[in-house]
C-alpha positions as CSV (number, residue, x, y, z in Angstrom):
1,M,-0.1,0.1,0.1
2,R,1.2,3.2,-1.1
3,S,0.1,5.4,2.4
4,G,2.1,2.6,4.5
5,E,5.0,3.3,3.4
6,A,5.4,6.2,5.7
7,N,4.2,4.4,8.5
8,P,6.0,1.0,8.8
9,E,3.7,0.1,11.8
10,K,0.7,0.6,10.2
11,N,2.1,-1.0,7.0
12,H,3.1,-3.9,9.3
13,L,-0.7,-4.0,10.6
14,Y,-1.7,-3.7,6.8
15,M,0.3,-7.0,5.8
16,E,-1.4,-8.9,8.5
17,F,-4.6,-7.7,7.3
18,R,-3.6,-8.6,3.9
19,K,-2.9,-11.8,5.4
20,I,-6.4,-12.7,6.4
21,F,-8.2,-12.0,3.9
22,L,-6.2,-13.9,1.5
23,S,-6.2,-17.0,3.5
24,S,-10.0,-17.2,3.3
25,I,-9.7,-18.3,-0.4
26,L,-11.9,-21.8,-0.5
27,D,-11.2,-24.1,-2.4
28,D,-13.2,-27.1,-3.1
29,E,-17.1,-25.7,-1.9
30,F,-16.3,-22.7,-4.4
31,R,-15.8,-20.3,-1.7
32,I,-12.9,-17.9,-2.5
33,V,-12.4,-14.9,-1.1
34,V,-10.0,-12.6,-2.5
35,V,-10.0,-8.7,-1.9
36,E,-7.6,-5.9,-2.4
37,T,-7.4,-3.3,0.6
38,P,-9.6,-0.3,0.1
39,K,-8.0,2.7,-1.5
40,V,-9.4,5.0,1.5
41,E,-7.4,4.6,4.6
42,V,-9.2,4.4,7.3
43,D,-7.4,6.0,10.5
44,I,-7.7,3.2,13.1
45,P,-6.8,3.9,16.7
46,R,-3.5,2.5,17.3
47,D,-5.0,0.7,20.8
48,K,-8.1,-0.5,18.8
49,L,-5.9,-2.2,16.5
50,L,-3.8,-4.2,19.2
51,S,-6.2,-5.1,21.5
52,F,-8.1,-6.9,18.2
53,I,-4.9,-8.5,17.1
54,K,-4.7,-9.5,20.7
55,L,-8.0,-11.4,20.1
56,A,-7.0,-12.9,17.4
57,E,-3.7,-14.0,18.9
58,E,-6.5,-15.6,21.9
59,L,-8.5,-17.5,19.4
60,G,-5.5,-19.0,17.8
61,W,-5.8,-16.4,14.3
62,E,-8.4,-18.9,13.1
63,K,-11.3,-17.6,11.1
64,S,-13.8,-19.5,11.9
65,K,-13.6,-18.0,15.7
66,L,-12.5,-15.0,15.1
67,K,-15.6,-14.7,11.9
68,R,-18.0,-15.9,14.5
69,Y,-17.0,-13.5,17.1
70,V,-17.0,-10.8,14.8
71,N,-20.4,-11.5,13.8
72,A,-21.8,-11.6,16.9
73,A,-20.7,-8.3,18.3
74,L,-22.1,-6.6,15.0
75,R,-25.4,-8.6,15.9
76,L,-25.3,-7.4,19.8
77,R,-24.5,-3.5,18.8
78,K,-26.9,-3.7,16.0
79,L,-29.1,-5.1,18.2
80,E,-28.4,-2.3,21.1
81,R,-28.9,0.7,18.4
82,E,-32.5,-0.9,17.4
83,A,-33.2,-1.1,21.0
84,G,-31.8,1.9,21.9
85,K,-30.1,-0.1,25.2
86,S,-27.2,-1.9,26.6
87,Y,-26.7,-5.2,26.1
88,I,-27.1,-5.7,30.2
89,S,-30.7,-4.1,30.0
90,L,-32.0,-5.9,27.1
91,L,-31.1,-9.4,28.8
92,R,-32.5,-7.9,32.1
93,D,-35.7,-6.8,30.0
94,Y,-36.0,-10.2,28.7
95,N,-35.5,-12.2,31.9
96,R,-38.5,-10.1,32.8
97,L,-40.4,-10.3,30.4
98,S,-39.8,-14.1,30.8
99,S,-41.2,-14.7,34.2
100,E,-43.7,-12.5,33.7
101,E,-44.5,-14.6,30.8
102,V,-44.4,-17.4,33.3
103,K,-46.6,-16.1,35.9
104,L,-48.9,-15.4,33.2
105,R,-48.9,-19.1,31.6
106,Y,-49.7,-20.4,35.2
107,T,-52.4,-18.0,35.9
108,I,-54.1,-18.9,33.0
109,E,-53.5,-22.8,34.0
110,Q,-55.5,-22.0,37.2
111,L,-57.9,-19.8,35.2
112,M,-58.9,-22.4,33.3
113,E,-58.5,-25.2,35.5
114,K,-61.1,-23.2,37.6
115,R,-63.6,-22.6,34.8
116,K,-63.1,-26.6,34.1
117,R,-64.8,-27.2,38.4
118,I,-67.7,-24.5,37.4
119,E,-68.2,-26.0,33.7
120,D,-68.7,-29.5,35.8
121,D,-70.6,-28.3,38.1
122,L,-72.8,-26.3,35.7
123,N,-73.3,-29.7,34.2
124,L,-74.0,-31.5,37.0
125,Y,-77.3,-28.7,38.5
126,L,-78.2,-29.3,34.8
127,E,-78.8,-32.8,34.5
128,Q,-80.2,-32.8,37.9
129,Y,-82.2,-30.1,36.6
130,K,-83.5,-32.3,34.1
131,L,-84.6,-35.2,36.2
132,T,-86.2,-32.8,37.9
133,L,-88.2,-31.2,34.9
134,E,-88.6,-35.1,33.4
135,L,-90.1,-36.2,37.0
136,V,-92.4,-33.2,37.1
137,R,-93.6,-33.6,33.5
138,K,-94.4,-37.1,34.0
139,I,-96.5,-35.6,36.8
140,A,-98.2,-33.1,34.9
141,K,-99.4,-35.3,31.8
142,L,-100.5,-37.9,34.3
143,A,-103.0,-35.1,35.4
144,D,-103.7,-34.2,32.2
145,A,-104.7,-37.7,31.6
146,L,-106.7,-37.8,34.0
147,R,-108.7,-34.9,33.4
148,E,-109.0,-35.9,30.0
149,R,-111.2,-38.8,31.3
150,G,-113.4,-36.8,33.3
151,L,-111.2,-38.1,37.0
152,S,-109.0,-36.2,39.6
153,L,-106.4,-37.3,41.9
154,D,-109.3,-38.3,44.7
155,D,-110.5,-41.2,42.3
156,L,-107.3,-41.8,41.4
157,E,-106.6,-42.5,45.2
158,K,-110.0,-44.2,45.7
159,A,-108.7,-46.7,42.0
160,M,-105.3,-47.3,44.0
161,N,-106.9,-48.3,47.8
162,V,-109.2,-51.1,45.1
163,I,-105.7,-52.4,43.5
164,E,-104.1,-52.4,46.5
165,S,-107.2,-54.6,47.6
166,F,-106.9,-57.0,44.2
167,K,-103.4,-57.0,45.0
168,N,-103.7,-58.3,48.2
169,M,-106.5,-60.9,47.2
170,N,-103.3,-61.9,44.7
171,Y,-106.0,-60.9,41.5
172,N,-108.3,-63.9,42.2
173,P,-111.7,-63.6,40.7
174,Q,-113.2,-65.2,42.9
175,E,-112.3,-63.6,46.1
176,I,-113.1,-60.4,44.7
177,L,-116.4,-61.4,43.4
178,A,-117.2,-62.5,46.9
179,A,-115.5,-59.7,48.7
180,L,-117.9,-57.1,46.4
181,Q,-120.7,-58.9,47.3
182,E,-119.9,-59.2,50.8
183,Q,-119.5,-55.6,51.0
184,R,-122.6,-55.0,48.0
185,D,-124.8,-57.1,51.6
186,L,-123.2,-54.7,54.1
187,K,-124.0,-51.8,52.4
188,S,-127.5,-52.7,51.9
189,Q,-127.6,-53.8,55.5
190,I,-126.0,-50.2,56.5
191,N,-128.5,-48.4,54.2
192,N,-131.6,-50.3,56.6
193,L,-129.5,-49.2,59.6
194,K,-129.7,-45.7,58.4
195,N,-133.2,-45.8,57.4
196,E,-134.4,-47.0,60.7
197,L,-132.5,-44.2,62.6
198,E,-133.8,-41.2,60.2
199,N,-137.2,-42.8,61.3
200,V,-136.1,-42.8,64.6
201,K,-134.9,-39.3,64.5
202,R,-138.6,-37.9,62.9
203,E,-140.1,-40.1,65.6
204,I,-138.1,-37.6,68.0
205,E,-138.9,-34.5,66.0
206,Q,-142.5,-35.6,66.1
207,L,-142.5,-36.4,70.0
208,H,-140.5,-33.1,70.4
209,R,-143.6,-30.7,68.8
210,E,-145.9,-33.0,70.3
211,K,-144.5,-31.9,73.5
212,Q,-144.6,-28.1,72.5
213,K,-148.0,-29.0,71.3
214,I,-148.9,-29.7,74.8
215,L,-147.0,-27.1,76.6
216,G,-148.9,-24.4,74.7
217,E,-152.6,-26.2,75.6
218,I,-151.3,-26.1,79.5
219,E,-150.9,-22.5,78.7
220,E,-153.7,-22.0,77.4
221,V,-156.3,-23.8,79.5
222,H,-154.6,-23.3,83.3
223,G,-152.8,-19.7,82.8
224,I,-149.4,-19.1,84.1
225,S,-149.9,-19.9,87.7
226,G,-148.2,-21.9,90.2
227,E,-145.8,-21.4,93.0
228,L,-142.6,-20.0,91.8
229,E,-140.5,-23.0,93.4
230,E,-142.0,-25.7,92.0
231,L,-141.9,-24.0,88.3
232,K,-138.0,-22.9,89.0
233,K,-138.1,-27.3,89.6
234,F,-139.5,-28.1,86.1
235,K,-138.1,-25.6,84.3
236,S,-134.0,-26.7,85.6
237,R,-135.2,-30.1,85.1
238,L,-136.8,-29.4,81.7
239,E,-133.6,-27.7,80.6
240,E,-131.5,-30.4,81.6
241,E,-133.6,-32.7,79.3
242,V,-133.0,-30.8,76.7
243,Q,-129.8,-30.4,76.8
244,E,-129.2,-34.8,77.5
245,T,-131.6,-34.6,74.9
246,E,-130.0,-32.4,72.3
247,R,-126.8,-34.5,73.3
248,R,-127.6,-37.5,72.4
249,V,-129.1,-36.1,69.2
250,N,-125.6,-35.2,68.8
251,E,-123.2,-37.9,69.8
252,T,-126.1,-40.0,67.1
253,K,-125.0,-37.7,64.2
254,A,-121.5,-38.5,65.5
255,K,-121.8,-42.1,65.1
256,L,-123.3,-41.8,62.5
257,E,-121.0,-39.7,60.7
258,E,-118.0,-41.8,62.0
259,V,-119.9,-44.3,60.7
260,N,-120.6,-43.2,57.0
261,A,-116.6,-41.8,57.2
262,E,-115.8,-45.7,57.6
263,L,-118.1,-47.1,55.8
264,E,-116.2,-44.7,52.7
265,Q,-113.4,-45.7,53.8
266,R,-113.3,-49.6,54.2
267,L,-115.6,-49.7,50.5
268,G,-111.9,-48.6,49.0
269,Q,-109.9,-50.9,51.5
270,K,-110.0,-55.0,52.2
271,T,-111.6,-55.4,55.9
272,T,-113.3,-58.9,57.1
273,L,-116.4,-59.9,58.1
274,E,-116.0,-59.9,61.8
275,E,-115.7,-56.8,61.8
276,L,-118.9,-55.4,59.7
277,E,-120.9,-58.0,61.7
278,E,-119.5,-56.3,64.8
279,L,-120.4,-52.6,63.3
280,I,-123.6,-53.3,62.6
281,G,-124.0,-55.3,66.3
282,K,-123.0,-51.6,67.5
283,L,-125.6,-49.9,65.1
284,R,-128.7,-52.0,66.2
285,S,-127.5,-51.1,69.9
286,D,-128.0,-47.5,69.0
287,V,-131.6,-48.1,67.2
288,E,-132.5,-50.1,70.7
289,R,-131.2,-47.4,72.6
290,L,-132.9,-44.8,70.6
291,K,-136.1,-46.3,71.0
292,F,-135.4,-46.7,74.9
293,E,-135.3,-43.0,74.6
294,K,-138.4,-43.1,72.2
295,E,-140.1,-44.4,75.2
296,R,-138.6,-42.8,78.2
297,L,-139.5,-39.2,76.0
298,N,-142.9,-40.3,76.1
299,E,-143.2,-41.0,79.7
300,E,-141.6,-37.4,80.0
301,L,-144.3,-36.2,77.9
302,S,-147.4,-37.6,80.1
303,E,-145.6,-36.5,82.8
304,L,-145.5,-32.6,81.3
305,L,-149.4,-32.8,80.9
306,G,-149.7,-31.2,84.2
307,V,-147.0,-28.9,83.6
308,R,-146.1,-25.5,83.2
309,G,-143.0,-23.2,82.6
310,E,-141.3,-20.3,81.0
311,I,-141.4,-22.2,77.7
312,E,-140.7,-19.3,75.6
313,E,-137.1,-18.5,77.6
314,I,-136.7,-21.9,77.7
315,R,-136.4,-21.3,73.7
316,K,-134.3,-18.2,73.7
317,R,-131.7,-20.4,75.9
318,I,-131.5,-23.0,73.6
319,E,-131.2,-20.8,70.8
320,E,-128.3,-19.0,72.7
321,E,-126.5,-22.6,73.2
322,R,-127.2,-23.5,69.8
323,K,-125.5,-20.3,68.5
324,K,-122.6,-20.7,70.6
325,L,-122.5,-24.5,69.8
326,E,-122.2,-23.5,66.1
327,E,-119.5,-21.3,66.9
328,L,-117.4,-23.9,68.5
329,E,-117.9,-25.8,66.2
330,K,-116.8,-23.2,63.6
331,D,-113.9,-23.0,65.1
332,V,-113.1,-26.9,66.0
333,S,-113.9,-27.4,61.9
334,S,-111.2,-24.2,61.3
335,R,-108.6,-26.4,63.7
336,E,-109.7,-29.6,61.4
337,T,-108.5,-27.9,58.5
338,Y,-105.2,-26.3,59.9
339,L,-104.5,-29.4,61.4
340,E,-104.9,-31.1,57.8
341,I,-102.9,-29.0,56.3
342,L,-100.1,-29.0,58.4
343,E,-100.3,-33.2,57.8
344,G,-100.3,-32.5,54.2
345,E,-97.6,-30.3,54.7
346,L,-95.6,-33.3,56.3
347,S,-96.3,-35.9,54.2
348,A,-95.7,-33.5,51.4
349,A,-92.3,-33.2,53.0
350,Y,-91.6,-37.1,53.7
351,T,-92.2,-37.2,49.6
352,M,-90.2,-34.7,48.9
353,L,-87.4,-36.1,50.8
354,K,-88.2,-39.5,50.1
355,L,-87.9,-38.2,46.4
356,F,-84.8,-36.6,45.9
357,T,-83.4,-39.3,48.5
358,D,-85.0,-42.6,46.6
359,P,-86.3,-41.7,43.5
360,Q,-86.8,-45.6,42.3
361,G,-88.8,-46.2,45.7
362,V,-91.3,-43.9,45.7
363,E,-95.0,-44.7,45.5
364,A,-97.8,-43.5,43.8
365,E,-99.5,-42.6,47.4
366,D,-96.5,-40.4,48.2
367,L,-97.3,-38.8,45.1
368,E,-101.2,-38.4,46.0
369,T,-100.4,-36.7,49.0
370,L,-97.7,-34.1,47.0
371,V,-100.6,-33.5,45.0
372,D,-103.3,-33.2,47.5
373,Q,-101.4,-30.5,50.0
374,L,-100.4,-28.9,47.0
375,Q,-104.0,-29.2,45.9
376,K,-104.9,-27.2,49.2
377,I,-102.5,-24.6,48.9
378,L,-104.1,-23.5,45.9
379,K,-107.3,-23.3,46.9
380,I,-106.7,-21.0,49.5
381,K,-104.7,-19.2,47.1
382,R,-108.1,-18.7,45.1
383,G,-110.1,-18.1,48.4
384,E,-111.7,-21.4,48.3
385,L,-111.0,-21.6,52.0
386,S,-111.8,-18.7,52.7
387,A,-111.4,-19.2,56.3
388,L,-107.5,-19.8,56.5
389,K,-106.9,-16.8,54.4
390,P,-105.3,-14.8,57.0
391,L,-102.6,-17.3,57.4
392,E,-101.9,-17.9,53.8
393,P,-98.8,-16.5,53.9
394,H,-97.9,-18.3,57.0
395,L,-98.7,-21.3,55.2
396,V,-97.1,-21.0,52.5
397,N,-93.9,-20.1,54.2
398,R,-94.6,-23.2,56.6
399,V,-94.5,-25.3,53.8
400,R,-91.5,-23.3,51.9
401,E,-89.0,-23.6,54.8
402,S,-90.4,-27.2,56.1
403,I,-89.4,-28.8,52.5
404,I,-86.0,-27.0,52.3
405,S,-85.0,-28.0,55.8
406,L,-86.0,-31.6,55.4
407,I,-84.8,-31.9,51.7
408,L,-81.9,-28.9,51.7
409,P,-79.3,-31.9,53.9
410,Y,-79.8,-34.8,51.0
411,V,-79.0,-32.7,48.4
412,R,-76.5,-30.0,49.3
413,N,-74.1,-31.7,47.3
414,E,-76.6,-32.8,44.1
415,F,-77.5,-28.8,43.2
416,V,-76.2,-25.5,43.5
417,P,-78.4,-22.8,45.3
418,K,-79.2,-20.5,43.3
419,K,-77.2,-17.7,45.2
420,V,-74.6,-20.1,45.0
421,F,-75.4,-20.5,41.2
422,D,-75.4,-16.7,40.8
423,Q,-72.0,-16.1,42.6
424,L,-70.5,-18.4,40.4
425,E,-72.0,-16.9,37.5
426,K,-70.2,-13.7,38.3
427,E,-66.8,-15.4,39.4
428,V,-66.6,-16.7,36.2
429,K,-67.5,-13.8,34.0
430,R,-65.4,-11.9,36.0
431,L,-62.8,-14.7,35.4
432,S,-63.4,-14.3,32.2
433,E,-63.1,-10.7,31.5
434,K,-59.7,-10.9,33.5
435,K,-58.7,-14.2,31.1
436,A,-59.6,-12.2,28.5
437,A,-57.4,-9.2,29.1
438,L,-54.0,-11.1,30.7
439,E,-54.0,-12.7,27.3
440,E,-54.6,-9.5,25.5
441,E,-51.7,-8.3,27.6
442,L,-49.9,-11.0,26.7
443,S,-50.4,-11.1,23.2
444,S,-49.1,-7.6,23.4
445,L,-46.1,-8.2,25.3
446,R,-45.2,-11.0,23.0
447,R,-45.6,-8.9,20.1
448,A,-43.5,-6.0,22.0
449,L,-40.5,-9.1,22.3
450,E,-40.9,-10.4,18.6
451,A,-40.2,-6.9,17.3
452,R,-37.4,-7.1,19.1
453,K,-36.1,-9.6,18.2
454,E,-36.6,-9.2,14.7
455,E,-34.0,-7.8,12.9
456,A,-34.3,-4.4,10.6
457,P,-35.8,-5.0,7.0
458,K,-32.6,-6.0,4.9
459,P,-32.3,-3.4,1.5
460,T,-32.1,-4.3,-1.9
461,V,-29.3,-5.6,-2.9
462,K,-28.2,-5.3,-6.1
463,E,-26.1,-7.9,-8.2
464,S,-21.7,-7.9,-7.9
465,Y,-20.5,-8.7,-10.5
466,I,-16.4,-8.4,-11.7
467,E,-15.2,-7.4,-14.7
468,A,-11.3,-6.9,-16.1
469,F,-9.6,-3.9,-17.4
470,T,-5.9,-3.1,-19.3
471,A,-3.6,-1.0,-17.6
472,D,-4.7,1.9,-19.6
473,G,-7.7,1.5,-18.1
474,K,-10.0,-0.5,-21.2
475,P,-12.2,-2.9,-20.2
476,V,-11.5,-6.4,-21.1
477,E,-14.0,-9.0,-22.4
478,L,-14.9,-12.3,-20.0
479,K,-15.2,-15.1,-22.5
480,N,-15.5,-17.8,-20.1
481,L,-16.4,-16.0,-17.4
482,D,-19.6,-18.6,-16.9
483,K,-17.4,-21.6,-17.1
484,G,-15.1,-20.5,-14.4
485,R,-15.4,-20.9,-10.5
486,R,-18.4,-19.5,-8.3
487,V,-15.9,-17.9,-5.5
488,R,-17.8,-16.3,-2.5
489,I,-16.1,-11.8,-1.8
490,I,-16.6,-10.5,1.2
491,C,-17.0,-6.8,1.0
492,P,-14.0,-4.9,3.1
493,S,-15.8,-1.5,3.0
494,C,-20.0,-3.1,4.2
495,K,-18.9,-6.6,4.5
496,N,-21.8,-7.6,2.5
497,S,-21.1,-11.7,1.0
498,A,-21.9,-11.9,-2.2
499,I,-21.5,-15.2,-4.6
500,T,-20.1,-14.4,-7.8
501,N,-18.0,-16.4,-10.9
502,I,-14.2,-15.8,-11.4
503,P,-12.5,-16.9,-14.9
504,P,-10.9,-20.0,-15.4
505,K,-7.4,-20.6,-14.6
506,D,-6.3,-20.2,-18.7
507,E,-7.9,-17.2,-19.2
508,L,-6.8,-15.9,-15.8
509,E,-2.9,-16.7,-17.4
510,E,-4.3,-14.9,-19.8
511,L,-5.2,-12.0,-18.6
512,A,-1.8,-11.6,-16.4
513,S,0.5,-12.0,-19.5
514,N,-1.1,-9.1,-20.9
515,N,-1.0,-7.1,-17.6
516,C,-4.6,-6.9,-16.9
517,K,-6.3,-6.4,-12.9
518,L,-9.9,-7.9,-12.2
519,V,-12.1,-5.2,-10.6
520,F,-15.2,-6.5,-8.2
521,T,-18.2,-4.5,-8.2
522,C,-19.8,-4.7,-4.4
523,G,-24.0,-5.0,-5.2
524,K,-24.4,-3.6,-2.0
525,C,-22.3,-0.5,-1.9
526,G,-21.6,0.4,-5.4
527,K,-17.8,0.8,-4.5
528,S,-15.4,-1.3,-6.9
529,F,-12.3,-3.3,-5.4
530,D,-8.8,-5.0,-7.3
531,I,-8.4,-8.4,-7.1
532,P,-4.6,-9.6,-7.6
533,I,-4.5,-12.3,-10.3
534,E,-1.5,-13.4,-9.5
535,I,-2.3,-14.1,-5.9
536,L,-5.4,-16.0,-7.4
537,L,-3.2,-18.0,-9.6
538,K,-0.4,-19.3,-7.1
539,K,-3.3,-20.2,-4.8
540,W,-4.8,-22.2,-7.6
541,R,-1.8,-24.1,-8.5
542,A,-1.4,-24.7,-4.4
543,E,-4.3,-26.5,-5.1
C-alpha cells in the first residue's frame, strides 16, 4: 500500500490484515474470498488495533472463531442500536418478560382449571335439573290424562285403594267377587240401619213437636200460675232433659258420621266379615237405645201434661246455646282444616324427601299426598278456603321452610343453590374478563418481544459482478466467465457477502500475461476493488 510506506507500524498491520483476508480463499467448496485493501485509508486507533490483534492471537488466528466473534459483536451492536439500550438492560428486560410470561401462563392454567371445575358443576346442575323437569313432566302428563277422562286425583286415590285390595287378594276373581258381594250385603244392611235411624229421628222430632203443642195447650187452659219454687224445679228439670236429649242426638249424629266415614274408607279397603258384623251390632244397639229413649220421652211427655213453665225463655236459651255450639263447631272445623293442612305439609315434605333421596322407591301414594297438599295451597290461593285466608302467607312460608329444611341436607351436594349459582356466574364472568385482559396483555408483550428480536428489513442488494481492465483502463471481455469457478467475496467496505464467477485458470493466465487486472464491484455499496490475478493463480497452483 502506498499510504503504508511512511508508517512501518501501519504497514505491518496492513500486511497482517492482508494475510487474514487472502487466507480466506476456499478450495473445493467453490468459496474464494479475494479482496484488495480499500484505497481509502481508515485511520484506526492503535490501541483498538492492538486489542483486536490480541483477541485474534487468543483465538489462535482461526478464521471461523474470529468470524463468529466479529459477527456476534456486530449483531449485538446492531441490537443495542435498534433498542436504544445496552446489552445488560436488554438481557434484564428479557429475563423480566420471561418471568412475567411464566407467571401469566401459570395464572391462565389456574383460570382454566377453575373454569373446568365450574363447567363440571354447571353440567351436574343441569343434569339434576333435567331429571327434576322430566319427573314434573311425567306428573303433569298423568294429571292431564286423568283430566281428559273426567277423573281427578281423588278418583285415582280411590282406584289405588281398590287396586291394593285386589293385589292383596292376589287378583283372584272368586275372592274379589265374594268380597264385592259381602260389601254389597253389608252396604244394604247399613242403608237399612240408616233408614231406621232416620225414622227414629223423625219420631223424636215429632215427639218434640207434640211436647211443644201440649205445653202450649197447658198454658192456654190453666194459665200461668203455681208456686215459684215448683216452676223453677220443673224448668231446670226440663232444661236438663232437653240438653240431655240434644246431647244424645248429637252423639248419634257424630256416630252416624263416623259410621259413614268408616264405611267410605272400608269400601276402598279390604275388611273382614267379623268387623262388619261388629259394626252392624253397634248400629243395632244404637237403634235399640234410641227406641228406649223414645219410650222414655213418651213417659216424660205424659208427666209434662200437668207442668207449666216458661217455654219461651227455654227456647231463647236453647237458641243461644245453639249459636254457641255453631261457633264452637266452626272453630273446631277451622282447627281441623288447619290440622289437615299441617298433616298434608308433613306428607308432602316426606314425599319430596323420598323423591330426592330414593327416586326409584317413590310410590303412587306419596305422589298423591304431595298433589293433595299442593291442591290445598291452591285452594287457599283461589279463596275457596276463606277461613284460612288470613293464614295464607304463614302457611305458604311454613310449607316452603319445612320442605327446604328437610330436603337441603340431602341435596346440598347434588344441587347448586340459586345464590351460589349467581355468585358462580359472576365469578366466571369476572374471570373470563380477567383472562381476556391477561391474554391481550400477553399477546402485546409477545408482539413487543418479537419486534425487538426481529432484524431490520434488509435493503435491496444489487447483483455483484467482476470485470477485467487493461493497464490503461480499457475493458476486456471475459469470454469464459460462466465456465469459471464460483467464489464468495466479502466486501471490505460494507462487509456484504456475494457469490460470483471468476474466469477459468487459462483465461486468468492470459489476462496476467497482458498485464490486465480484475475489478470486483459490490452490489450493495457500489464500491469497486482490485483483485490481484497473481494471488488467484498462486492459490490455484497450490491446490
